[in-house]
Each structure stands twice: as C-alpha cells, then as structure tokens.
Backbone as JSON Lines, residues from 0, in Angstrom:
{"i":0,"aa":"M","n":[51.1,47.06,-12.66],"ca":[51.84,45.96,-13.11],"c":[53.31,46.15,-12.76]}
{"i":1,"aa":"N","n":[53.89,45.17,-12.02],"ca":[55.28,45.24,-11.58],"c":[56.11,44.18,-12.2]}
{"i":2,"aa":"I","n":[57.18,44.58,-12.83],"ca":[58.12,43.58,-13.46],"c":[59.5,43.84,-12.89]}
{"i":3,"aa":"C","n":[60.11,42.66,-12.38],"ca":[61.45,42.75,-11.85],"c":[62.4,42.17,-12.89]}
{"i":4,"aa":"V","n":[63.38,42.96,-13.29],"ca":[64.39,42.48,-14.26],"c":[65.64,42.09,-13.48]}
{"i":5,"aa":"I","n":[66.04,40.84,-13.54],"ca":[67.09,40.31,-12.74],"c":[68.4,40.19,-13.54]}
{"i":6,"aa":"S","n":[69.35,40.96,-13.18],"ca":[70.69,40.83,-13.81],"c":[71.48,39.77,-13.03]}
{"i":7,"aa":"A","n":[71.71,38.63,-13.65],"ca":[72.28,37.46,-12.91],"c":[73.76,37.39,-13.02]}
{"i":8,"aa":"S","n":[74.43,38.31,-13.64],"ca":[75.91,38.26,-13.69],"c":[76.46,38.55,-12.35]}
{"i":9,"aa":"M","n":[77.52,37.85,-12.05],"ca":[78.21,38.09,-10.76],"c":[79.39,39.03,-10.93]}
{"i":10,"aa":"R","n":[79.43,39.75,-12.07],"ca":[80.47,40.68,-12.33],"c":[79.86,42.14,-12.23]}
{"i":11,"aa":"G","n":[80.65,43.07,-11.72],"ca":[80.16,44.46,-11.73],"c":[80.24,45.05,-13.15]}
{"i":12,"aa":"N","n":[79.36,45.96,-13.48],"ca":[79.39,46.65,-14.73],"c":[79.4,45.68,-15.94]}
{"i":13,"aa":"S","n":[78.55,44.63,-15.81],"ca":[78.58,43.6,-16.85],"c":[77.7,43.92,-18.04]}
{"i":14,"aa":"Q","n":[77.81,43.13,-19.04],"ca":[76.99,43.24,-20.25],"c":[75.54,42.78,-19.87]}
{"i":15,"aa":"S","n":[75.4,41.83,-19.02],"ca":[74.08,41.46,-18.51],"c":[73.33,42.6,-17.84]}
{"i":16,"aa":"L","n":[74.09,43.35,-17.01],"ca":[73.48,44.51,-16.36],"c":[73.09,45.53,-17.38]}
{"i":17,"aa":"K","n":[73.94,45.72,-18.39],"ca":[73.57,46.68,-19.42],"c":[72.29,46.24,-20.12]}
{"i":18,"aa":"V","n":[72.11,45.0,-20.4],"ca":[70.91,44.46,-21.06],"c":[69.7,44.64,-20.14]}
{"i":19,"aa":"A","n":[69.89,44.26,-18.81],"ca":[68.81,44.41,-17.84],"c":[68.4,45.91,-17.76]}
{"i":20,"aa":"N","n":[69.29,46.79,-17.73],"ca":[68.94,48.25,-17.68],"c":[68.15,48.65,-18.94]}
{"i":21,"aa":"Y","n":[68.63,48.18,-20.1],"ca":[67.95,48.49,-21.37],"c":[66.52,47.96,-21.33]}
{"i":22,"aa":"L","n":[66.34,46.73,-20.93],"ca":[64.96,46.11,-20.92],"c":[64.12,46.83,-19.86]}
{"i":23,"aa":"N","n":[64.72,47.23,-18.76],"ca":[63.96,48.02,-17.77],"c":[63.42,49.29,-18.35]}
{"i":24,"aa":"E","n":[64.27,50.0,-19.07],"ca":[63.83,51.24,-19.76],"c":[62.7,51.02,-20.77]}
{"i":25,"aa":"R","n":[62.79,49.9,-21.52],"ca":[61.77,49.57,-22.48],"c":[60.42,49.23,-21.76]}
{"i":26,"aa":"L","n":[60.51,48.54,-20.65],"ca":[59.28,48.24,-19.86],"c":[58.63,49.59,-19.41]}
{"i":27,"aa":"K","n":[59.44,50.51,-18.95],"ca":[58.88,51.83,-18.53],"c":[58.11,52.49,-19.68]}
{"i":28,"aa":"K","n":[58.6,52.32,-20.9],"ca":[57.86,52.91,-22.06],"c":[56.56,52.2,-22.28]}
{"i":29,"aa":"L","n":[56.38,51.02,-21.72],"ca":[55.09,50.29,-21.78],"c":[54.19,50.66,-20.59]}
{"i":30,"aa":"D","n":[54.6,51.67,-19.81],"ca":[53.87,52.09,-18.62],"c":[53.82,51.03,-17.54]}
{"i":31,"aa":"V","n":[54.91,50.25,-17.46],"ca":[55.02,49.21,-16.46],"c":[55.97,49.75,-15.37]}
{"i":32,"aa":"N","n":[55.61,49.43,-14.04],"ca":[56.49,49.71,-12.99],"c":[57.54,48.66,-12.95]}
{"i":33,"aa":"S","n":[58.77,48.97,-13.26],"ca":[59.8,47.96,-13.33],"c":[61.04,48.41,-12.62]}
{"i":34,"aa":"W","n":[61.91,47.48,-12.29],"ca":[63.17,47.77,-11.65],"c":[64.17,46.65,-11.92]}
{"i":35,"aa":"V","n":[65.46,46.99,-11.71],"ca":[66.48,46.0,-11.91],"c":[66.95,45.45,-10.56]}
{"i":36,"aa":"L","n":[67.02,44.18,-10.45],"ca":[67.59,43.5,-9.25],"c":[68.95,42.97,-9.73]}
{"i":37,"aa":"D","n":[70.05,43.6,-9.28],"ca":[71.38,43.29,-9.67],"c":[71.97,42.28,-8.6]}
{"i":38,"aa":"L","n":[72.05,41.02,-9.03],"ca":[72.58,40.03,-8.0],"c":[74.01,40.29,-7.61]}
{"i":39,"aa":"H","n":[74.78,40.89,-8.5],"ca":[76.19,41.17,-8.15],"c":[76.22,42.25,-7.01]}
{"i":40,"aa":"E","n":[75.4,43.24,-7.18],"ca":[75.35,44.33,-6.18],"c":[74.86,43.86,-4.81]}
{"i":41,"aa":"L","n":[73.84,42.95,-4.85],"ca":[73.27,42.49,-3.59],"c":[74.12,41.52,-2.8]}
{"i":42,"aa":"K","n":[75.04,40.84,-3.46],"ca":[75.98,39.96,-2.81],"c":[75.24,38.87,-2.01]}
{"i":43,"aa":"L","n":[74.2,38.29,-2.64],"ca":[73.52,37.17,-1.99],"c":[74.41,36.0,-1.97]}
{"i":44,"aa":"P","n":[74.7,35.44,-0.79],"ca":[75.67,34.37,-0.65],"c":[75.09,33.07,-1.28]}
{"i":45,"aa":"P","n":[75.97,32.11,-1.65],"ca":[75.48,30.86,-2.15],"c":[74.57,30.22,-1.15]}
{"i":46,"aa":"Y","n":[73.53,29.64,-1.59],"ca":[72.55,28.99,-0.69],"c":[73.18,27.79,0.0]}
{"i":47,"aa":"D","n":[72.98,27.7,1.32],"ca":[73.44,26.64,2.08],"c":[72.5,26.2,3.19]}
{"i":48,"aa":"D","n":[71.17,26.22,2.84],"ca":[70.14,25.79,3.79],"c":[70.15,26.63,5.05]}
{"i":49,"aa":"D","n":[70.27,27.96,4.87],"ca":[70.19,28.9,5.95],"c":[71.27,28.73,7.05]}
{"i":50,"aa":"E","n":[72.33,28.1,6.73],"ca":[73.4,27.96,7.76],"c":[74.25,29.23,7.78]}
{"i":51,"aa":"T","n":[74.23,29.98,6.66],"ca":[74.96,31.19,6.64],"c":[74.02,32.4,6.69]}
{"i":52,"aa":"E","n":[74.39,33.39,7.45],"ca":[73.52,34.61,7.47],"c":[73.5,35.27,6.13]}
{"i":53,"aa":"A","n":[72.31,35.59,5.67],"ca":[72.14,36.17,4.32],"c":[71.31,37.41,4.44]}
{"i":54,"aa":"P","n":[71.86,38.55,4.81],"ca":[71.01,39.79,5.01],"c":[70.34,40.22,3.66]}
{"i":55,"aa":"A","n":[70.94,39.88,2.52],"ca":[70.38,40.33,1.29],"c":[69.12,39.46,0.87]}
{"i":56,"aa":"K","n":[69.06,38.25,1.53],"ca":[67.93,37.34,1.2],"c":[66.55,38.02,1.36]}
{"i":57,"aa":"D","n":[66.36,38.71,2.45],"ca":[65.09,39.33,2.69],"c":[64.73,40.39,1.67]}
{"i":58,"aa":"E","n":[65.77,41.11,1.24],"ca":[65.51,42.16,0.26],"c":[65.2,41.55,-1.09]}
{"i":59,"aa":"V","n":[65.87,40.46,-1.44],"ca":[65.58,39.74,-2.74],"c":[64.22,39.2,-2.68]}
{"i":60,"aa":"L","n":[63.84,38.51,-1.67],"ca":[62.5,37.87,-1.55],"c":[61.39,38.94,-1.57]}
{"i":61,"aa":"K","n":[61.62,40.1,-0.94],"ca":[60.67,41.21,-0.95],"c":[60.45,41.71,-2.32]}
{"i":62,"aa":"Q","n":[61.55,41.89,-3.09],"ca":[61.39,42.41,-4.46],"c":[60.71,41.37,-5.35]}
{"i":63,"aa":"L","n":[61.04,40.1,-5.16],"ca":[60.35,39.03,-5.97],"c":[58.92,38.94,-5.6]}
{"i":64,"aa":"S","n":[58.56,39.11,-4.37],"ca":[57.12,39.08,-3.96],"c":[56.32,40.22,-4.58]}
{"i":65,"aa":"E","n":[56.9,41.38,-4.66],"ca":[56.21,42.56,-5.19],"c":[55.98,42.5,-6.7]}
{"i":66,"aa":"A","n":[56.71,41.69,-7.41],"ca":[56.65,41.63,-8.82],"c":[55.52,40.74,-9.34]}
{"i":67,"aa":"D","n":[54.91,41.13,-10.46],"ca":[53.92,40.3,-11.18],"c":[54.55,39.44,-12.23]}
{"i":68,"aa":"G","n":[55.81,39.72,-12.57],"ca":[56.54,38.96,-13.58],"c":[58.0,39.33,-13.54]}
{"i":69,"aa":"Y","n":[58.84,38.54,-14.3],"ca":[60.27,38.74,-14.18],"c":[60.93,38.55,-15.54]}
{"i":70,"aa":"V","n":[62.11,39.17,-15.63],"ca":[63.01,38.94,-16.77],"c":[64.28,38.38,-16.14]}
{"i":71,"aa":"F","n":[64.68,37.21,-16.54],"ca":[65.99,36.68,-16.09],"c":[67.01,36.95,-17.14]}
{"i":72,"aa":"V","n":[68.03,37.73,-16.86],"ca":[69.1,38.0,-17.8],"c":[70.39,37.29,-17.29]}
{"i":73,"aa":"S","n":[70.72,36.24,-17.98],"ca":[71.87,35.42,-17.54],"c":[73.0,35.39,-18.6]}
{"i":74,"aa":"P","n":[74.23,35.63,-18.17],"ca":[75.34,35.44,-19.09],"c":[75.58,33.94,-19.28]}
{"i":75,"aa":"E","n":[76.17,33.64,-20.35],"ca":[76.63,32.23,-20.57],"c":[78.1,32.12,-20.14]}
{"i":76,"aa":"W","n":[78.32,31.35,-19.09],"ca":[79.67,31.12,-18.6],"c":[79.95,29.57,-18.76]}
{"i":77,"aa":"D","n":[81.02,29.29,-19.52],"ca":[81.32,27.9,-19.73],"c":[80.13,27.07,-20.18]}
{"i":78,"aa":"G","n":[79.32,27.63,-21.0],"ca":[78.12,26.92,-21.49],"c":[77.01,26.8,-20.5]}
{"i":79,"aa":"M","n":[77.03,27.57,-19.42],"ca":[76.05,27.41,-18.35],"c":[75.46,28.71,-18.0]}
{"i":80,"aa":"M","n":[74.29,28.69,-17.28],"ca":[73.66,29.87,-16.74],"c":[74.4,30.32,-15.51]}
{"i":81,"aa":"S","n":[74.13,31.51,-15.08],"ca":[74.8,32.12,-13.92],"c":[74.57,31.31,-12.63]}
{"i":82,"aa":"H","n":[75.62,31.02,-11.93],"ca":[75.5,30.37,-10.65],"c":[74.78,31.24,-9.61]}
{"i":83,"aa":"G","n":[74.85,32.58,-9.81],"ca":[74.13,33.52,-8.92],"c":[72.64,33.32,-9.06]}
{"i":84,"aa":"L","n":[72.16,33.18,-10.21],"ca":[70.71,32.96,-10.43],"c":[70.26,31.59,-9.85]}
{"i":85,"aa":"I","n":[71.08,30.58,-9.99],"ca":[70.72,29.28,-9.39],"c":[70.64,29.39,-7.92]}
{"i":86,"aa":"S","n":[71.65,30.1,-7.32],"ca":[71.63,30.24,-5.88],"c":[70.37,31.03,-5.4]}
{"i":87,"aa":"M","n":[70.05,32.08,-6.16],"ca":[68.91,32.87,-5.77],"c":[67.66,32.08,-5.77]}
{"i":88,"aa":"L","n":[67.49,31.22,-6.79],"ca":[66.31,30.37,-6.89],"c":[66.18,29.37,-5.73]}
{"i":89,"aa":"H","n":[67.29,29.01,-5.12],"ca":[67.26,28.11,-3.94],"c":[66.61,28.82,-2.73]}
{"i":90,"aa":"Y","n":[66.75,30.12,-2.67],"ca":[66.14,30.87,-1.59],"c":[64.64,31.09,-1.73]}
{"i":91,"aa":"V","n":[64.12,30.99,-2.99],"ca":[62.77,31.25,-3.3],"c":[61.83,30.14,-2.8]}
{"i":92,"aa":"D","n":[60.7,30.56,-2.23],"ca":[59.65,29.62,-1.84],"c":[58.51,29.78,-2.79]}
{"i":93,"aa":"T","n":[57.46,30.51,-2.37],"ca":[56.28,30.74,-3.28],"c":[56.22,32.16,-3.83]}
{"i":94,"aa":"E","n":[57.28,32.98,-3.61],"ca":[57.24,34.36,-4.04],"c":[57.0,34.51,-5.58]}
{"i":95,"aa":"M","n":[57.41,33.54,-6.35],"ca":[57.34,33.66,-7.77],"c":[56.29,32.78,-8.4]}
{"i":96,"aa":"A","n":[55.5,32.11,-7.56],"ca":[54.54,31.09,-8.03],"c":[53.47,31.74,-8.95]}
{"i":97,"aa":"H","n":[53.24,31.09,-10.06],"ca":[52.24,31.45,-11.05],"c":[52.43,32.91,-11.52]}
{"i":98,"aa":"K","n":[53.67,33.22,-11.76],"ca":[54.04,34.5,-12.33],"c":[54.98,34.19,-13.57]}
{"i":99,"aa":"P","n":[54.91,34.98,-14.67],"ca":[55.7,34.64,-15.83],"c":[57.14,35.13,-15.73]}
{"i":100,"aa":"V","n":[58.0,34.4,-16.45],"ca":[59.38,34.77,-16.55],"c":[59.78,34.75,-18.01]}
{"i":101,"aa":"M","n":[60.4,35.88,-18.43],"ca":[61.01,35.97,-19.77],"c":[62.49,35.65,-19.62]}
{"i":102,"aa":"L","n":[63.04,34.82,-20.48],"ca":[64.42,34.37,-20.35],"c":[65.26,35.14,-21.38]}
{"i":103,"aa":"V","n":[66.46,35.58,-20.9],"ca":[67.41,36.27,-21.81],"c":[68.77,35.64,-21.62]}
{"i":104,"aa":"G","n":[69.39,35.13,-22.64],"ca":[70.7,34.56,-22.64],"c":[71.66,35.55,-23.28]}
{"i":105,"aa":"V","n":[72.8,35.79,-22.61],"ca":[73.71,36.86,-23.07],"c":[75.11,36.18,-23.29]}
{"i":106,"aa":"S","n":[75.7,36.52,-24.43],"ca":[76.98,36.02,-24.76],"c":[77.81,37.08,-25.51]}
{"i":107,"aa":"S","n":[79.09,37.15,-25.18],"ca":[80.01,38.07,-25.87],"c":[80.39,37.5,-27.26]}
{"i":108,"aa":"G","n":[80.17,36.18,-27.39],"ca":[80.43,35.51,-28.67],"c":[79.17,35.15,-29.37]}
{"i":109,"aa":"I","n":[79.1,33.9,-29.83],"ca":[77.93,33.45,-30.55],"c":[77.09,32.49,-29.77]}
{"i":110,"aa":"G","n":[77.25,32.5,-28.49],"ca":[76.52,31.61,-27.57],"c":[75.24,32.26,-27.08]}
{"i":111,"aa":"G","n":[74.8,31.91,-25.9],"ca":[73.6,32.47,-25.3],"c":[72.44,31.54,-25.23]}
{"i":112,"aa":"A","n":[72.51,30.41,-26.03],"ca":[71.41,29.47,-26.07],"c":[71.45,28.57,-24.81]}
{"i":113,"aa":"Y","n":[72.56,28.19,-24.39],"ca":[72.66,27.25,-23.23],"c":[72.1,27.79,-21.94]}
{"i":114,"aa":"P","n":[72.29,29.06,-21.59],"ca":[71.68,29.52,-20.36],"c":[70.14,29.53,-20.48]}
{"i":115,"aa":"I","n":[69.6,29.82,-21.67],"ca":[68.19,29.8,-21.86],"c":[67.64,28.4,-21.63]}
{"i":116,"aa":"E","n":[68.31,27.44,-22.21],"ca":[67.84,25.99,-22.04],"c":[67.89,25.59,-20.54]}
{"i":117,"aa":"Q","n":[68.99,26.0,-19.87],"ca":[69.09,25.66,-18.48],"c":[68.06,26.35,-17.6]}
{"i":118,"aa":"M","n":[67.78,27.61,-17.94],"ca":[66.8,28.32,-17.14],"c":[65.38,27.73,-17.36]}
{"i":119,"aa":"K","n":[65.12,27.14,-18.53],"ca":[63.87,26.49,-18.76],"c":[63.7,25.25,-17.86]}
{"i":120,"aa":"Q","n":[64.83,24.59,-17.62],"ca":[64.81,23.37,-16.85],"c":[64.89,23.52,-15.34]}
{"i":121,"aa":"M","n":[65.55,24.6,-14.93],"ca":[65.82,24.73,-13.51],"c":[64.91,25.77,-12.88]}
{"i":122,"aa":"G","n":[64.19,25.39,-11.91],"ca":[63.4,26.35,-11.17],"c":[61.9,26.26,-11.29]}
{"i":123,"aa":"P","n":[61.37,26.18,-12.52],"ca":[59.88,26.29,-12.62],"c":[59.16,25.08,-11.92]}
{"i":124,"aa":"K","n":[59.76,23.93,-11.81],"ca":[59.07,22.79,-11.28],"c":[58.54,23.03,-9.87]}
{"i":125,"aa":"N","n":[59.48,23.42,-8.95],"ca":[59.06,23.62,-7.55],"c":[58.83,25.08,-7.21]}
{"i":126,"aa":"K","n":[59.26,25.97,-7.97],"ca":[59.0,27.43,-7.72],"c":[57.74,27.84,-8.38]}
{"i":127,"aa":"H","n":[57.22,27.06,-9.3],"ca":[55.91,27.21,-9.92],"c":[55.77,28.49,-10.79]}
{"i":128,"aa":"Y","n":[56.85,29.07,-11.19],"ca":[56.69,30.22,-12.15],"c":[56.52,29.62,-13.54]}
{"i":129,"aa":"V","n":[56.05,30.51,-14.41],"ca":[55.71,30.12,-15.77],"c":[56.62,30.75,-16.77]}
{"i":130,"aa":"I","n":[57.24,29.97,-17.62],"ca":[58.21,30.48,-18.58],"c":[57.44,30.98,-19.82]}
{"i":131,"aa":"S","n":[57.66,32.27,-20.12],"ca":[57.11,32.89,-21.37],"c":[57.65,32.12,-22.55]}
{"i":132,"aa":"P","n":[56.85,31.96,-23.56],"ca":[57.33,31.27,-24.82],"c":[58.3,32.19,-25.61]}
{"i":133,"aa":"E","n":[58.35,33.44,-25.22],"ca":[59.19,34.44,-25.94],"c":[60.46,34.75,-25.1]}
{"i":134,"aa":"S","n":[61.62,34.25,-25.61],"ca":[62.87,34.53,-24.97],"c":[63.73,35.33,-25.89]}
{"i":135,"aa":"L","n":[64.87,35.74,-25.41],"ca":[65.75,36.57,-26.16],"c":[67.22,36.05,-26.03]}
{"i":136,"aa":"R","n":[67.85,35.78,-27.14],"ca":[69.22,35.37,-27.15],"c":[70.06,36.51,-27.77]}
{"i":137,"aa":"L","n":[71.02,36.99,-26.95],"ca":[71.86,38.14,-27.38],"c":[73.27,37.63,-27.63]}
{"i":138,"aa":"M","n":[73.6,37.39,-28.86],"ca":[75.0,37.05,-29.2],"c":[75.75,38.35,-29.52]}
{"i":139,"aa":"K","n":[77.02,38.26,-29.37],"ca":[77.88,39.49,-29.54],"c":[77.29,40.67,-28.85]}
{"i":140,"aa":"V","n":[77.0,40.54,-27.63],"ca":[76.2,41.47,-26.88],"c":[76.81,42.84,-26.78]}
{"i":141,"aa":"K","n":[78.13,42.91,-26.87],"ca":[78.75,44.22,-26.8],"c":[78.31,45.13,-27.89]}
{"i":142,"aa":"E","n":[77.83,44.58,-28.99],"ca":[77.32,45.4,-30.13],"c":[75.83,45.62,-30.08]}
{"i":143,"aa":"M","n":[75.1,45.1,-29.07],"ca":[73.65,45.1,-28.96],"c":[73.16,46.03,-27.85]}
{"i":144,"aa":"L","n":[72.1,46.64,-28.1],"ca":[71.26,47.37,-27.08],"c":[72.12,48.41,-26.32]}
{"i":145,"aa":"N","n":[72.93,49.11,-27.1],"ca":[73.77,50.17,-26.52],"c":[73.09,51.54,-26.55]}
{"i":146,"aa":"D","n":[71.91,51.64,-27.19],"ca":[71.28,52.93,-27.31],"c":[69.75,52.68,-27.58]}
{"i":147,"aa":"Q","n":[69.03,53.74,-27.72],"ca":[67.58,53.64,-28.03],"c":[67.3,53.98,-29.48]}
{"i":148,"aa":"D","n":[68.21,53.77,-30.32],"ca":[68.07,54.09,-31.76],"c":[67.26,53.05,-32.44]}
{"i":149,"aa":"F","n":[66.06,53.43,-32.85],"ca":[65.16,52.55,-33.58],"c":[65.01,52.92,-35.07]}
{"i":150,"aa":"S","n":[66.02,53.65,-35.54],"ca":[65.97,54.05,-36.96],"c":[66.31,52.84,-37.86]}
{"i":151,"aa":"E","n":[65.96,52.92,-39.11],"ca":[66.22,51.83,-40.07],"c":[67.69,51.52,-40.2]}
{"i":152,"aa":"T","n":[68.54,52.48,-39.82],"ca":[70.02,52.24,-39.94],"c":[70.6,51.57,-38.73]}
{"i":153,"aa":"A","n":[69.87,51.41,-37.69],"ca":[70.42,50.76,-36.48],"c":[70.75,49.28,-36.79]}
{"i":154,"aa":"T","n":[71.98,48.92,-36.5],"ca":[72.4,47.56,-36.81],"c":[71.73,46.52,-35.95]}
{"i":155,"aa":"D","n":[71.23,46.92,-34.8],"ca":[70.55,45.94,-33.92],"c":[68.99,46.14,-33.88]}
{"i":156,"aa":"L","n":[68.51,46.77,-34.94],"ca":[67.09,47.09,-34.96],"c":[66.19,45.83,-34.75]}
{"i":157,"aa":"Y","n":[66.47,44.78,-35.46],"ca":[65.64,43.59,-35.25],"c":[65.66,43.07,-33.84]}
{"i":158,"aa":"V","n":[66.85,43.06,-33.2],"ca":[66.96,42.62,-31.84],"c":[66.12,43.49,-30.88]}
{"i":159,"aa":"K","n":[66.22,44.81,-31.11],"ca":[65.36,45.76,-30.3],"c":[63.9,45.56,-30.5]}
{"i":160,"aa":"Q","n":[63.44,45.3,-31.75],"ca":[62.09,45.02,-32.0],"c":[61.68,43.75,-31.34]}
{"i":161,"aa":"R","n":[62.53,42.72,-31.39],"ca":[62.21,41.41,-30.88],"c":[62.16,41.53,-29.31]}
{"i":162,"aa":"A","n":[63.02,42.33,-28.71],"ca":[63.01,42.54,-27.26],"c":[61.67,43.16,-26.86]}
{"i":163,"aa":"D","n":[61.27,44.22,-27.6],"ca":[60.02,44.88,-27.29],"c":[58.79,43.91,-27.37]}
{"i":164,"aa":"Y","n":[58.84,43.11,-28.44],"ca":[57.74,42.11,-28.58],"c":[57.7,41.12,-27.43]}
{"i":165,"aa":"A","n":[58.91,40.6,-27.04],"ca":[58.93,39.65,-25.99],"c":[58.46,40.28,-24.66]}
{"i":166,"aa":"L","n":[58.79,41.55,-24.43],"ca":[58.38,42.26,-23.19],"c":[56.89,42.44,-23.17]}
{"i":167,"aa":"K","n":[56.32,42.83,-24.34],"ca":[54.84,42.99,-24.44],"c":[54.15,41.66,-24.11]}
{"i":168,"aa":"V","n":[54.62,40.59,-24.6],"ca":[54.05,39.26,-24.33],"c":[54.16,38.97,-22.87]}
{"i":169,"aa":"L","n":[55.31,39.27,-22.24],"ca":[55.52,38.99,-20.83],"c":[54.45,39.8,-20.01]}
{"i":170,"aa":"V","n":[54.25,41.05,-20.33],"ca":[53.24,41.84,-19.61],"c":[51.87,41.27,-19.74]}
{"i":171,"aa":"E","n":[51.5,40.76,-20.89],"ca":[50.15,40.15,-21.07],"c":[50.04,38.89,-20.24]}
{"i":172,"aa":"Y","n":[51.06,38.08,-20.22],"ca":[51.06,36.88,-19.35],"c":[50.98,37.32,-17.87]}
{"i":173,"aa":"A","n":[51.65,38.36,-17.48],"ca":[51.6,38.82,-16.08],"c":[50.15,39.23,-15.72]}
{"i":174,"aa":"K","n":[49.49,39.91,-16.64],"ca":[48.1,40.31,-16.38],"c":[47.2,39.08,-16.26]}
{"i":175,"aa":"A","n":[47.37,38.12,-17.16],"ca":[46.47,36.99,-17.24],"c":[46.72,36.08,-15.97]}
{"i":176,"aa":"L","n":[47.93,35.93,-15.54],"ca":[48.21,35.08,-14.38],"c":[47.81,35.68,-13.08]}
{"i":177,"aa":"Q","n":[47.49,36.94,-13.02],"ca":[46.93,37.52,-11.81],"c":[45.65,36.76,-11.41]}
{"i":178,"aa":"N","n":[44.86,36.42,-12.41],"ca":[43.6,35.66,-12.1],"c":[43.91,34.27,-11.53]}
{"i":179,"aa":"V","n":[44.96,33.61,-12.03],"ca":[45.3,32.3,-11.49],"c":[45.65,32.41,-10.04]}
{"i":180,"aa":"R","n":[46.52,33.44,-9.71],"ca":[46.91,33.6,-8.31],"c":[45.72,33.91,-7.42]}
{"i":181,"aa":"A","n":[44.79,34.72,-7.91],"ca":[43.62,35.16,-7.12],"c":[42.62,34.05,-6.99]}
{"i":182,"aa":"S","n":[42.68,32.98,-7.79],"ca":[41.65,31.96,-7.79],"c":[41.6,31.12,-6.48]}
{"i":183,"aa":"G","n":[42.74,31.05,-5.76],"ca":[42.76,30.29,-4.53],"c":[43.04,28.81,-4.76]}
{"i":184,"aa":"V","n":[43.23,28.4,-5.97],"ca":[43.47,26.99,-6.27],"c":[44.85,26.49,-5.92]}
{"i":185,"aa":"F","n":[45.82,27.37,-5.83],"ca":[47.25,27.0,-5.54],"c":[47.32,26.51,-4.14]}
{"i":186,"aa":"N","n":[47.87,25.3,-3.91],"ca":[47.97,24.63,-2.61],"c":[49.38,24.16,-2.42]}
{"i":187,"aa":"P","n":[50.3,25.06,-2.11],"ca":[51.75,24.68,-1.97],"c":[51.99,23.8,-0.75]}
{"i":188,"aa":"D","n":[51.15,23.82,0.26],"ca":[51.44,22.98,1.43],"c":[51.22,21.5,1.07]}
{"i":189,"aa":"E","n":[50.22,21.21,0.34],"ca":[49.94,19.79,-0.03],"c":[50.65,19.4,-1.29]}
{"i":190,"aa":"F","n":[50.8,20.32,-2.28],"ca":[51.33,20.01,-3.55],"c":[52.51,20.95,-3.88]}
{"i":191,"aa":"G","n":[53.56,20.94,-3.07],"ca":[54.67,21.87,-3.21],"c":[55.56,21.47,-4.37]}
{"i":192,"aa":"S","n":[55.6,20.2,-4.69],"ca":[56.39,19.69,-5.83],"c":[55.57,19.82,-7.1]}
{"i":193,"aa":"G","n":[56.21,20.31,-8.21],"ca":[55.47,20.48,-9.47],"c":[55.26,19.15,-10.18]}
{"i":194,"aa":"V","n":[55.79,18.04,-9.68],"ca":[55.56,16.74,-10.34],"c":[55.04,15.72,-9.33]}
C-alpha cells in the first residue's frame, strides 16, 4: 500500500509541511509505504497547457501514479486552498483515478475549513479521485502535531487521535478501490468528464 502525502504550501519550512511530515510518520506506523511530496521544493510551475517547460511535472506524475491514495495538506490563504495544489491538479490526467484522497485544511488562526471545501469541489470531477469522508481541519496549527506525545496530558491528543482515525479510513478506502481500478470498467477515453 502506497500513500503520497502532498504538502501544498508554496512556502519553505511551512506548517503544512510539518503536518505532512507528521501524517507521513503516522502512516508508517500503520505499515504503509508513504512519502511526502513537497510542492514548494519541486517548484512545479503554474500550469499553462504545456507551453512552459516543466521538468518537475514528470516527477510529480510518477509519484502520483505509484500511490494508491493521497493526503492533500493545504494551507488556507485568503480563505482559499493553495494555488500550488490547483496547478498540480491541472497537470494530472488519469494518475489519480479511482484512488482516495484525505483532505487536510491548515490555518494558523481559526480557519482551515475553506480549503477543505474547495478541495472537495475542485479536481475529483475530471481527475476521478474519490474524496474520503474523513478530513482533518487544523486550526492554530502552530500548537498542533509538534510531537508524538499521545499521553492524556497532550493538549492536542484529540487531534492526533482524529488524524490516526482518518488515516486508517484512508488506507481502507485505498485497499477497496484497488478492485475498482482492476475491474477494467474505467473508460477515460470515452467518458473523461465526470459529468
């Protein structure tokens, strides 16, 4: 089982990257082969219908193809999801089709809900990935997921438990959707649009 955790912040050393690294470590505890795809580090250029050379595109698409599921970790900027994630999705064809995605909204304040709602609306229609019903909203993220302390005194214990639960659900969806992909019923050439 392969899960790709995507840090969609376009800043270096971001809170989104911290969260992505934390979730990646928790996936490894579930005996899942997982890795972090840091969109800031890869410097994927804004999508412009292949008019601009994008050497990072092949690497991104390779990693997306190898995964059975994904975690999107997006900061909330001006009430919106990361523009880097939107751009990445424009490059995707069928690499993510019929694979589950867990959504994580990150905010240094009390936000985080808007990127989750945008991620639900953008992408799954024509990319054909499946949104897990379990998402994670991280408000005041600087105070969250800074360690692996699961003691009763951990101030973010509930968030850590909720994250573990959502990851377990994602893994089960990834297992189940392998059968959908293997069925041969998917016909992107004739029915590429989800509507």
